[in-house]
Short mmCIF file of the C-alpha atoms (twelve columns), coordinates in Angstrom:
data_MODEL
# 
_entry.id   MODEL 
# 
loop_
_atom_site.group_PDB 
_atom_site.id 
_atom_site.type_symbol 
_atom_site.label_atom_id 
_atom_site.label_alt_id 
_atom_site.label_comp_id 
_atom_site.label_asym_id 
_atom_site.label_seq_id 
_atom_site.Cartn_x 
_atom_site.Cartn_y 
_atom_site.Cartn_z 
_atom_site.pdbx_PDB_model_num 
ATOM 1   C CA . MET A 1   -107.319 77.964  92.694  1 
ATOM 2   C CA . LEU A 2   -106.894 77.240  96.231  1 
ATOM 3   C CA . TYR A 3   -103.490 75.485  95.964  1 
ATOM 4   C CA . ARG A 4   -102.211 78.968  93.847  1 
ATOM 5   C CA . PHE A 5   -103.767 80.758  96.868  1 
ATOM 6   C CA . PHE A 6   -101.694 79.199  99.413  1 
ATOM 7   C CA . ARG A 7   -98.612  79.145  97.098  1 
ATOM 8   C CA . THR A 8   -98.986  83.036  96.690  1 
ATOM 9   C CA . ARG A 9   -99.310  83.497  100.344 1 
ATOM 10  C CA . ARG A 10  -96.116  81.561  101.144 1 
ATOM 11  C CA . TRP A 11  -94.383  83.704  98.578  1 
ATOM 12  C CA . VAL A 12  -95.746  86.859  100.387 1 
ATOM 13  C CA . TYR A 13  -95.070  85.741  104.051 1 
ATOM 14  C CA . GLY A 14  -91.147  85.133  102.553 1 
ATOM 15  C CA . LEU A 15  -90.951  88.577  101.192 1 
ATOM 16  C CA . ILE A 16  -92.513  89.831  104.779 1 
ATOM 17  C CA . SER A 17  -89.572  87.819  106.501 1 
ATOM 18  C CA . LEU A 18  -86.771  88.962  104.500 1 
ATOM 19  C CA . SER A 19  -88.167  92.920  104.774 1 
ATOM 20  C CA . ILE A 20  -87.947  92.381  108.527 1 
ATOM 21  C CA . MET A 21  -84.734  90.973  108.494 1 
ATOM 22  C CA . LEU A 22  -83.461  93.810  106.169 1 
ATOM 23  C CA . GLY A 23  -85.313  96.262  108.077 1 
ATOM 24  C CA . ILE A 24  -83.540  95.083  111.599 1 
ATOM 25  C CA . THR A 25  -79.901  94.974  109.834 1 
ATOM 26  C CA . LEU A 26  -80.383  98.100  108.387 1 
ATOM 27  C CA . GLY A 27  -81.440  99.457  111.988 1 
ATOM 28  C CA . GLN A 28  -77.993  98.332  113.335 1 
ATOM 29  C CA . MET A 29  -75.880  99.654  110.859 1 
ATOM 30  C CA . PRO A 30  -73.856  102.555 111.012 1 
ATOM 31  C CA . VAL A 31  -75.375  106.008 109.637 1 
ATOM 32  C CA . ALA A 32  -72.086  107.070 107.857 1 
ATOM 33  C CA . ARG A 33  -71.570  103.780 106.256 1 
ATOM 34  C CA . ALA A 34  -72.754  103.145 102.427 1 
ATOM 35  C CA . ILE A 35  -75.399  100.581 102.192 1 
ATOM 36  C CA . ASN A 36  -74.267  97.465  100.140 1 
ATOM 37  C CA . TRP A 37  -77.791  95.741  99.397  1 
ATOM 38  C CA . ALA A 38  -75.669  92.615  97.767  1 
ATOM 39  C CA . GLU A 39  -73.867  92.053  101.169 1 
ATOM 40  C CA . ILE A 40  -76.866  92.325  103.160 1 
ATOM 41  C CA . ILE A 41  -79.123  90.080  100.995 1 
ATOM 42  C CA . GLN A 42  -76.063  87.520  101.311 1 
ATOM 43  C CA . ARG A 43  -75.989  87.882  104.729 1 
ATOM 44  C CA . GLY A 44  -79.627  87.431  105.413 1 
ATOM 45  C CA . ILE A 45  -79.515  84.304  103.208 1 
ATOM 46  C CA . GLN A 46  -76.769  82.845  105.020 1 
ATOM 47  C CA . LEU A 47  -78.048  83.412  108.161 1 
ATOM 48  C CA . ILE A 48  -81.324  81.465  107.223 1 
ATOM 49  C CA . GLN A 49  -79.010  78.467  105.799 1 
ATOM 50  C CA . VAL A 50  -77.411  78.719  109.507 1 
ATOM 51  C CA . SER A 51  -80.235  78.030  111.209 1 
ATOM 52  C CA . THR A 52  -81.346  75.306  109.138 1 
ATOM 53  C CA . ILE A 53  -78.519  72.868  109.018 1 
ATOM 54  C CA . SER A 54  -80.020  69.904  107.231 1 
ATOM 55  C CA . ASP A 55  -78.473  66.066  107.952 1 
ATOM 56  C CA . ASN A 56  -76.306  66.216  104.605 1 
ATOM 57  C CA . GLN A 57  -74.845  69.782  105.516 1 
ATOM 58  C CA . GLU A 58  -74.103  68.410  108.926 1 
ATOM 59  C CA . ALA A 59  -72.700  65.383  107.550 1 
ATOM 60  C CA . ASP A 60  -70.303  67.741  105.045 1 
ATOM 61  C CA . ILE A 61  -69.133  69.689  108.164 1 
ATOM 62  C CA . GLY A 62  -68.431  66.457  110.195 1 
ATOM 63  C CA . LYS A 63  -66.290  64.979  107.403 1 
ATOM 64  C CA . GLN A 64  -64.322  68.147  107.248 1 
ATOM 65  C CA . LEU A 65  -63.740  67.739  110.756 1 
ATOM 66  C CA . ASN A 66  -62.672  64.295  111.141 1 
ATOM 67  C CA . ASP A 67  -60.123  65.448  108.308 1 
ATOM 68  C CA . ARG A 68  -58.821  68.205  110.473 1 
ATOM 69  C CA . ILE A 69  -59.277  65.775  113.656 1 
ATOM 70  C CA . ALA A 70  -56.902  63.176  111.681 1 
ATOM 71  C CA . LYS A 71  -54.199  65.502  111.276 1 
ATOM 72  C CA . ASP A 72  -54.002  66.189  115.053 1 
ATOM 73  C CA . MET A 73  -54.747  62.838  116.409 1 
ATOM 74  C CA . LYS A 74  -53.787  59.320  115.411 1 
ATOM 75  C CA . LEU A 75  -57.239  57.355  114.616 1 
ATOM 76  C CA . ASP A 76  -58.016  53.928  113.892 1 
ATOM 77  C CA . ARG A 77  -60.660  52.434  112.042 1 
ATOM 78  C CA . THR A 78  -58.945  49.224  110.502 1 
ATOM 79  C CA . SER A 79  -57.661  47.054  113.721 1 
ATOM 80  C CA . ASP A 80  -60.087  44.687  115.364 1 
ATOM 81  C CA . LEU A 81  -60.030  46.809  118.476 1 
ATOM 82  C CA . ALA A 82  -61.639  49.556  116.453 1 
ATOM 83  C CA . LYS A 83  -63.911  47.158  114.309 1 
ATOM 84  C CA . TYR A 84  -65.072  45.673  117.765 1 
ATOM 85  C CA . VAL A 85  -66.120  49.254  119.149 1 
ATOM 86  C CA . ASP A 86  -67.931  50.058  115.726 1 
ATOM 87  C CA . ARG A 87  -69.944  47.162  116.015 1 
ATOM 88  C CA . ILE A 88  -70.762  48.130  119.747 1 
ATOM 89  C CA . GLY A 89  -71.698  51.492  118.311 1 
ATOM 90  C CA . GLN A 90  -73.746  50.449  115.110 1 
ATOM 91  C CA . ASN A 91  -75.752  48.371  117.469 1 
ATOM 92  C CA . LEU A 92  -76.533  51.007  119.726 1 
ATOM 93  C CA . VAL A 93  -77.303  53.468  117.094 1 
ATOM 94  C CA . ARG A 94  -80.064  51.307  115.985 1 
ATOM 95  C CA . TYR A 95  -82.170  52.268  119.092 1 
ATOM 96  C CA . GLY A 96  -81.542  55.744  118.928 1 
ATOM 97  C CA . GLU A 97  -83.681  58.866  117.365 1 
ATOM 98  C CA . ARG A 98  -81.416  59.087  114.143 1 
ATOM 99  C CA . PRO A 99  -81.129  55.382  112.856 1 
ATOM 100 C CA . LYS A 100 -80.816  56.476  109.214 1 
ATOM 101 C CA . LEU A 101 -77.752  58.863  109.996 1 
ATOM 102 C CA . LYS A 102 -74.333  57.133  108.968 1 
ATOM 103 C CA . TYR A 103 -72.147  56.782  112.217 1 
ATOM 104 C CA . THR A 104 -68.423  56.346  111.995 1 
ATOM 105 C CA . PHE A 105 -66.911  55.345  115.256 1 
ATOM 106 C CA . GLN A 106 -63.029  55.428  115.546 1 
ATOM 107 C CA . VAL A 107 -60.437  54.827  118.214 1 
ATOM 108 C CA . VAL A 108 -57.823  57.616  119.529 1 
ATOM 109 C CA . LYS A 109 -54.665  56.163  120.126 1 
ATOM 110 C CA . ASP A 110 -54.465  57.942  123.409 1 
ATOM 111 C CA . ASP A 111 -54.315  56.589  126.914 1 
ATOM 112 C CA . ASN A 112 -56.242  59.519  128.344 1 
ATOM 113 C CA . ILE A 113 -59.628  58.562  129.432 1 
ATOM 114 C CA . ASN A 114 -61.938  60.613  127.055 1 
ATOM 115 C CA . ALA A 115 -64.273  60.307  124.312 1 
ATOM 116 C CA . PHE A 116 -66.095  63.068  122.289 1 
ATOM 117 C CA . ALA A 117 -68.590  63.394  119.381 1 
ATOM 118 C CA . SER A 118 -68.671  65.806  116.602 1 
ATOM 119 C CA . MET A 119 -71.197  66.193  113.875 1 
ATOM 120 C CA . GLY A 120 -72.863  64.179  111.411 1 
ATOM 121 C CA . GLY A 121 -72.299  60.844  113.254 1 
ATOM 122 C CA . TYR A 122 -68.580  61.106  113.839 1 
ATOM 123 C CA . ILE A 123 -67.890  59.741  117.603 1 
ATOM 124 C CA . TYR A 124 -64.061  59.252  118.909 1 
ATOM 125 C CA . ILE A 125 -63.398  57.058  121.897 1 
ATOM 126 C CA . ASN A 126 -59.806  57.213  123.358 1 
ATOM 127 C CA . GLU A 127 -57.755  53.667  124.238 1 
ATOM 128 C CA . GLY A 128 -57.693  54.925  127.442 1 
ATOM 129 C CA . VAL A 129 -61.467  54.256  127.912 1 
ATOM 130 C CA . ILE A 130 -61.337  50.697  126.496 1 
ATOM 131 C CA . LYS A 131 -58.679  49.919  128.987 1 
ATOM 132 C CA . ALA A 132 -60.401  51.674  132.107 1 
ATOM 133 C CA . ALA A 133 -63.728  49.855  131.396 1 
ATOM 134 C CA . ASP A 134 -64.612  46.620  133.354 1 
ATOM 135 C CA . ASN A 135 -66.622  45.287  130.657 1 
ATOM 136 C CA . GLU A 136 -68.245  45.794  127.656 1 
ATOM 137 C CA . ALA A 137 -71.197  47.135  129.220 1 
ATOM 138 C CA . GLN A 138 -69.208  49.998  130.307 1 
ATOM 139 C CA . LEU A 139 -67.373  50.714  127.492 1 
ATOM 140 C CA . ALA A 140 -70.866  50.539  125.612 1 
ATOM 141 C CA . SER A 141 -72.090  53.209  127.630 1 
ATOM 142 C CA . VAL A 142 -69.498  55.710  127.088 1 
ATOM 143 C CA . VAL A 143 -70.287  54.821  123.170 1 
ATOM 144 C CA . ALA A 144 -73.707  55.626  123.900 1 
ATOM 145 C CA . HIS A 145 -73.285  58.865  126.029 1 
ATOM 146 C CA . GLU A 146 -71.405  60.298  122.950 1 
ATOM 147 C CA . ALA A 147 -74.497  58.899  120.495 1 
ATOM 148 C CA . GLY A 148 -76.661  60.653  122.622 1 
ATOM 149 C CA . HIS A 149 -74.834  63.869  121.741 1 
ATOM 150 C CA . ILE A 150 -75.440  63.221  118.173 1 
ATOM 151 C CA . THR A 151 -78.946  61.996  118.351 1 
ATOM 152 C CA . GLY A 152 -79.574  65.280  120.484 1 
ATOM 153 C CA . LYS A 153 -77.718  67.583  117.660 1 
ATOM 154 C CA . HIS A 154 -75.886  69.425  120.567 1 
ATOM 155 C CA . SER A 155 -72.863  70.099  118.271 1 
ATOM 156 C CA . VAL A 156 -75.402  71.457  115.668 1 
ATOM 157 C CA . LYS A 157 -77.344  73.470  118.060 1 
ATOM 158 C CA . ARG A 158 -73.849  74.935  119.758 1 
ATOM 159 C CA . LEU A 159 -72.687  75.778  116.060 1 
ATOM 160 C CA . GLN A 160 -75.640  77.595  115.218 1 
ATOM 161 C CA . SER A 161 -75.658  79.572  118.453 1 
ATOM 162 C CA . ALA A 162 -72.196  80.638  117.928 1 
ATOM 163 C CA . ALA A 163 -72.557  81.742  113.937 1 
ATOM 164 C CA . ARG A 164 -75.524  83.849  115.080 1 
ATOM 165 C CA . ALA A 165 -73.738  85.519  117.395 1 
ATOM 166 C CA . GLN A 166 -70.859  86.193  114.943 1 
ATOM 167 C CA . LEU A 167 -73.169  87.327  112.600 1 
ATOM 168 C CA . GLY A 168 -74.782  89.571  114.711 1 
ATOM 169 C CA . LEU A 169 -71.214  91.564  115.227 1 
ATOM 170 C CA . SER A 170 -70.125  91.532  111.478 1 
ATOM 171 C CA . VAL A 171 -72.188  91.710  107.949 1 
ATOM 172 C CA . ILE A 172 -69.578  89.153  106.300 1 
ATOM 173 C CA . GLY A 173 -71.029  85.991  104.787 1 
ATOM 174 C CA . VAL A 174 -70.472  82.643  106.431 1 
ATOM 175 C CA . LYS A 175 -68.753  79.767  104.139 1 
ATOM 176 C CA . THR A 176 -68.783  76.243  104.737 1 
ATOM 177 C CA . ASN A 177 -64.853  76.630  105.926 1 
ATOM 178 C CA . VAL A 178 -65.618  79.336  108.295 1 
ATOM 179 C CA . LEU A 179 -68.260  77.118  109.593 1 
ATOM 180 C CA . VAL A 180 -66.050  73.905  110.282 1 
ATOM 181 C CA . ASN A 181 -63.202  76.635  111.870 1 
ATOM 182 C CA . LEU A 182 -65.943  77.748  114.199 1 
ATOM 183 C CA . ALA A 183 -67.035  74.235  114.853 1 
ATOM 184 C CA . TYR A 184 -63.470  72.866  115.417 1 
ATOM 185 C CA . ASP A 185 -62.754  75.536  118.060 1 
ATOM 186 C CA . LEU A 186 -66.299  74.547  119.551 1 
ATOM 187 C CA . LEU A 187 -65.164  71.119  119.869 1 
ATOM 188 C CA . LEU A 188 -61.776  71.522  121.337 1 
ATOM 189 C CA . ASN A 189 -62.019  74.183  123.634 1 
ATOM 190 C CA . ARG A 190 -65.666  74.820  124.683 1 
ATOM 191 C CA . PRO A 191 -67.181  72.042  126.566 1 
ATOM 192 C CA . ASN A 192 -71.099  71.073  126.098 1 
ATOM 193 C CA . SER A 193 -73.578  72.877  128.749 1 
ATOM 194 C CA . ARG A 194 -74.777  71.105  131.621 1 
ATOM 195 C CA . LYS A 195 -78.098  70.518  130.189 1 
ATOM 196 C CA . ALA A 196 -76.572  68.659  127.039 1 
ATOM 197 C CA . GLU A 197 -74.527  66.435  129.276 1 
ATOM 198 C CA . PHE A 198 -77.412  65.368  131.376 1 
ATOM 199 C CA . ASN A 199 -79.414  64.599  127.871 1 
ATOM 200 C CA . ALA A 200 -76.940  62.625  126.641 1 
ATOM 201 C CA . ASP A 201 -76.789  60.560  129.510 1 
ATOM 202 C CA . GLU A 202 -80.587  60.169  129.307 1 
ATOM 203 C CA . ARG A 203 -80.689  59.570  125.498 1 
ATOM 204 C CA . GLY A 204 -77.328  57.337  126.035 1 
ATOM 205 C CA . LEU A 205 -79.179  55.081  128.750 1 
ATOM 206 C CA . ASN A 206 -82.172  54.844  126.668 1 
ATOM 207 C CA . MET A 207 -80.030  53.039  123.920 1 
ATOM 208 C CA . LEU A 208 -77.936  50.883  126.234 1 
ATOM 209 C CA . SER A 209 -80.997  49.544  127.920 1 
ATOM 210 C CA . LYS A 210 -82.717  48.723  124.592 1 
ATOM 211 C CA . ALA A 211 -79.753  47.043  123.463 1 
ATOM 212 C CA . GLY A 212 -79.860  44.566  126.412 1 
ATOM 213 C CA . TYR A 213 -77.161  46.099  128.027 1 
ATOM 214 C CA . ALA A 214 -76.920  46.155  132.018 1 
ATOM 215 C CA . GLN A 215 -77.993  49.674  132.322 1 
ATOM 216 C CA . SER A 216 -76.638  49.744  136.078 1 
ATOM 217 C CA . GLU A 217 -72.852  49.622  134.233 1 
ATOM 218 C CA . MET A 218 -73.096  53.097  133.154 1 
ATOM 219 C CA . PRO A 219 -73.368  55.019  136.545 1 
ATOM 220 C CA . GLU A 220 -70.924  52.434  138.161 1 
ATOM 221 C CA . PHE A 221 -67.893  53.151  135.537 1 
ATOM 222 C CA . MET A 222 -68.682  56.932  136.312 1 
ATOM 223 C CA . LYS A 223 -68.089  55.887  140.036 1 
ATOM 224 C CA . LYS A 224 -65.322  54.310  139.243 1 
ATOM 225 C CA . LEU A 225 -63.616  56.934  137.290 1 
ATOM 226 C CA . ILE A 226 -64.882  59.498  140.119 1 
ATOM 227 C CA . THR A 227 -62.460  57.373  142.904 1 
ATOM 228 C CA . ASP A 228 -59.537  58.413  140.971 1 
ATOM 229 C CA . ARG A 229 -57.570  61.011  142.152 1 
ATOM 230 C CA . ARG A 230 -57.555  62.989  139.024 1 
ATOM 231 C CA . VAL A 231 -61.057  63.195  137.320 1 
ATOM 232 C CA . PRO A 232 -60.922  62.309  133.764 1 
ATOM 233 C CA . LYS A 233 -61.471  64.815  130.996 1 
ATOM 234 C CA . ILE A 234 -64.426  62.652  129.971 1 
ATOM 235 C CA . LEU A 235 -65.940  63.851  133.372 1 
ATOM 236 C CA . SER A 236 -64.326  67.337  133.457 1 
ATOM 237 C CA . THR A 237 -67.699  69.074  132.116 1 
ATOM 238 C CA . HIS A 238 -70.177  71.548  133.603 1 
ATOM 239 C CA . PRO A 239 -72.519  69.061  135.804 1 
ATOM 240 C CA . ALA A 240 -70.411  67.415  138.774 1 
ATOM 241 C CA . PRO A 241 -69.855  63.804  137.871 1 
ATOM 242 C CA . ARG A 242 -71.776  62.687  141.120 1 
ATOM 243 C CA . ASP A 243 -74.692  64.671  140.251 1 
ATOM 244 C CA . ARG A 244 -74.715  62.898  137.123 1 
ATOM 245 C CA . VAL A 245 -74.338  59.249  139.092 1 
ATOM 246 C CA . THR A 246 -77.509  60.297  141.231 1 
ATOM 247 C CA . THR A 247 -79.251  61.295  137.932 1 
ATOM 248 C CA . LEU A 248 -78.840  58.167  136.285 1 
ATOM 249 C CA . GLU A 249 -79.685  56.154  139.386 1 
ATOM 250 C CA . GLN A 250 -82.852  57.719  139.819 1 
ATOM 251 C CA . GLN A 251 -83.690  57.341  135.847 1 
ATOM 252 C CA . ILE A 252 -83.171  53.309  136.518 1 
ATOM 253 C CA . GLN A 253 -85.069  53.185  139.244 1 
ATOM 254 C CA . ARG A 254 -87.736  54.837  137.538 1 
ATOM 255 C CA . ASN A 255 -87.431  52.845  134.241 1 
ATOM 256 C CA . PRO A 256 -85.577  49.311  135.430 1 
ATOM 257 C CA . SER A 257 -84.727  46.866  132.439 1 
ATOM 258 C CA . ARG A 258 -84.166  43.119  132.624 1 
ATOM 259 C CA . GLY A 259 -80.906  43.814  130.442 1 
ATOM 260 C CA . THR A 260 -77.808  41.806  132.079 1 
ATOM 261 C CA . ALA A 261 -75.585  41.672  128.729 1 
ATOM 262 C CA . GLY A 262 -71.833  42.718  128.647 1 
ATOM 263 C CA . THR A 263 -71.223  42.169  132.121 1 
ATOM 264 C CA . ASP A 264 -68.370  39.232  131.399 1 
ATOM 265 C CA . ALA A 265 -65.345  41.061  132.554 1 
ATOM 266 C CA . VAL A 266 -63.315  38.012  131.770 1 
ATOM 267 C CA . ALA A 267 -64.649  37.672  128.009 1 
ATOM 268 C CA . TYR A 268 -64.034  41.452  127.944 1 
ATOM 269 C CA . ALA A 269 -60.694  41.383  128.896 1 
ATOM 270 C CA . LYS A 270 -59.512  38.858  126.393 1 
ATOM 271 C CA . ARG A 271 -61.598  40.759  123.476 1 
ATOM 272 C CA . VAL A 272 -59.304  43.946  124.004 1 
ATOM 273 C CA . ASN A 273 -56.207  42.316  125.238 1 
ATOM 274 C CA . LYS A 274 -56.238  43.016  129.121 1 
ATOM 275 C CA . PRO A 275 -54.194  41.057  131.420 1 
ATOM 276 C CA . VAL A 276 -56.818  38.589  132.478 1 
ATOM 277 C CA . SER A 277 -55.186  37.851  135.709 1 
ATOM 278 C CA . LYS A 278 -55.857  41.277  137.099 1 
ATOM 279 C CA . VAL A 279 -59.448  40.979  136.297 1 
ATOM 280 C CA . LYS A 280 -61.659  40.555  139.081 1 
ATOM 281 C CA . PRO A 281 -64.157  38.083  139.173 1 
ATOM 282 C CA . THR A 282 -67.920  39.136  137.757 1 
ATOM 283 C CA . VAL A 283 -69.576  36.718  140.180 1 
ATOM 284 C CA . LYS A 284 -68.758  36.586  143.542 1 
ATOM 285 C CA . PRO A 285 -67.375  33.351  145.035 1 
ATOM 286 C CA . VAL A 286 -70.198  31.201  147.222 1 
ATOM 287 C CA . VAL A 287 -68.540  31.259  150.490 1 
ATOM 288 C CA . LYS A 288 -68.646  28.059  152.295 1 
ATOM 289 C CA . PRO A 289 -70.117  27.919  156.258 1 
ATOM 290 C CA . ALA A 290 -67.025  28.429  158.459 1 
ATOM 291 C CA . VAL A 291 -68.961  26.697  161.321 1 
ATOM 292 C CA . LYS A 292 -68.446  23.229  160.974 1 
ATOM 293 C CA . PRO A 293 -72.032  20.960  161.852 1 
ATOM 294 C CA . ALA A 294 -72.686  20.170  165.326 1 
ATOM 295 C CA . THR A 295 -71.528  16.764  165.956 1 
ATOM 296 C CA . THR A 296 -72.859  14.361  168.919 1 
ATOM 297 C CA . PRO A 297 -72.009  15.437  172.374 1 
ATOM 298 C CA . LYS A 298 -69.475  13.093  174.419 1 
ATOM 299 C CA . VAL A 299 -71.500  11.569  177.097 1 
ATOM 300 C CA . ILE A 300 -69.725  12.316  180.408 1 
ATOM 301 C CA . PRO A 301 -69.747  9.603   183.479 1 
ATOM 302 C CA . SER A 302 -72.148  10.598  186.358 1 
ATOM 303 C CA . SER A 303 -69.154  10.537  188.702 1 
ATOM 304 C CA . SER A 304 -67.766  13.544  186.843 1 
ATOM 305 C CA . PRO A 305 -68.797  16.664  187.564 1 
ATOM 306 C CA . ARG A 306 -71.269  18.266  184.665 1 
ATOM 307 C CA . THR A 307 -69.512  21.183  182.910 1 
ATOM 308 C CA . ALA A 308 -70.793  23.093  179.723 1 
ATOM 309 C CA . PRO A 309 -68.510  22.245  176.394 1 
ATOM 310 C CA . VAL A 310 -66.160  25.024  175.998 1 
ATOM 311 C CA . PRO A 311 -65.874  25.925  172.265 1 
ATOM 312 C CA . THR A 312 -62.547  25.470  170.865 1 
ATOM 313 C CA . THR A 313 -63.207  28.316  168.321 1 
ATOM 314 C CA . SER A 314 -65.124  31.543  168.078 1 
ATOM 315 C CA . PRO A 315 -68.291  31.163  165.600 1 
ATOM 316 C CA . LYS A 316 -67.926  32.992  162.500 1 
ATOM 317 C CA . THR A 317 -70.402  34.602  160.054 1 
ATOM 318 C CA . PRO A 318 -70.515  33.014  156.228 1 
ATOM 319 C CA . GLY A 319 -68.260  35.972  155.291 1 
ATOM 320 C CA . GLY A 320 -65.630  34.866  157.535 1 
ATOM 321 C CA . PHE A 321 -66.245  37.544  160.172 1 
ATOM 322 C CA . VAL A 322 -65.426  36.619  163.765 1 
ATOM 323 C CA . VAL A 323 -68.594  37.131  165.953 1 
ATOM 324 C CA . PRO A 324 -67.143  38.345  169.877 1 
ATOM 325 C CA . THR A 325 -68.334  36.044  172.382 1 
ATOM 326 C CA . GLU A 326 -69.765  37.103  175.787 1 
# 
C-alpha cells in the first residue's frame, strides 16, 4: 500500500509540473493565435528531454558531431602518432570522474596549436600541439585539459542552455539533428566560459597528477606558448593565459604531487619524430668549477722584497660568470 501511495504521488507531481509548464507556455502565447495542444505538449516533452540529456544521448550527439567534423577536418586515428595520443588519453581518463564513458582521441592534421573536446568523449588534438610540446607531460596536460571539459559536461551544459533559449522564443519541436546543428555552432563559434576553462584546468591537473606526470609541466607549457608573439588559439579563451598559469601554480602549491613522469625530452622527440638535435637537454649539465685548486706558493728568497702574488685570472663562479675584483 505504501508503495502504491508513493507511486500515485509521483504521478500527481508529474501532472502538476506539466500543468505549470503548460500554463507558462499559454501565458506567453499571443491571444490571437489558435492553441495547438499537440504542439504544446510536444514542446513540453522535448524541453524535458533537453534538460536531462543522458550519457547515451550525449554519445549519440557526439558521434554525429564527429561525422561532421570529419568532413571539415583531416582526422587521424590509425597512425602510430594517433595511437600514441590515444594511449596517453585513455590512461588519463581512468583517473577522471567519468571513467566508464567511451573516449575517442583523434589527431587533427593541422599545424596550428589547438585542441578541443565536443560531447560524448570525443577529443581532438592538433599536430601543432604535439610539435610544440617539449615532452610527453606537456602533451598530456593538453589532453587532460580537454578531458576535463568532458568530465565537467561543459559542452552538454552549453547545449542545454542554448536549446532552452531557442525554445523560449519558438514552439517548434527540437529534433536530434537540430541539437547537432546547434552543438556544432557552439563548438566552432562560441568559446567556453571563463568558469569552464578554469574548471577544465583544475580537473585536468588532477588527472595529470594521479597518472604520475610532472604536474608543473602544465603551467610550463602555457608559459612557453605565451612567449610566442601570437597567442595560439588553444589559449585564446575568456580567461587571460597568465591568470590560468597563476591559478595552476597556486593549485600545485596547495596540492603538490611526487610525479615526475613524462619529462624526458629526447625520448619524446624520438617518439613523435622531432629533430633530436634541436631538443634542449632535460637535465642541466654539471658545470665544473672554473677556479683551479690552490697550489703550494713558491718560496721567495729573503733577500728579495716580499710582494703579494698577482692572480693571472679573475676568479669565476661555478656558472662561469666573472666576479669583478677590487
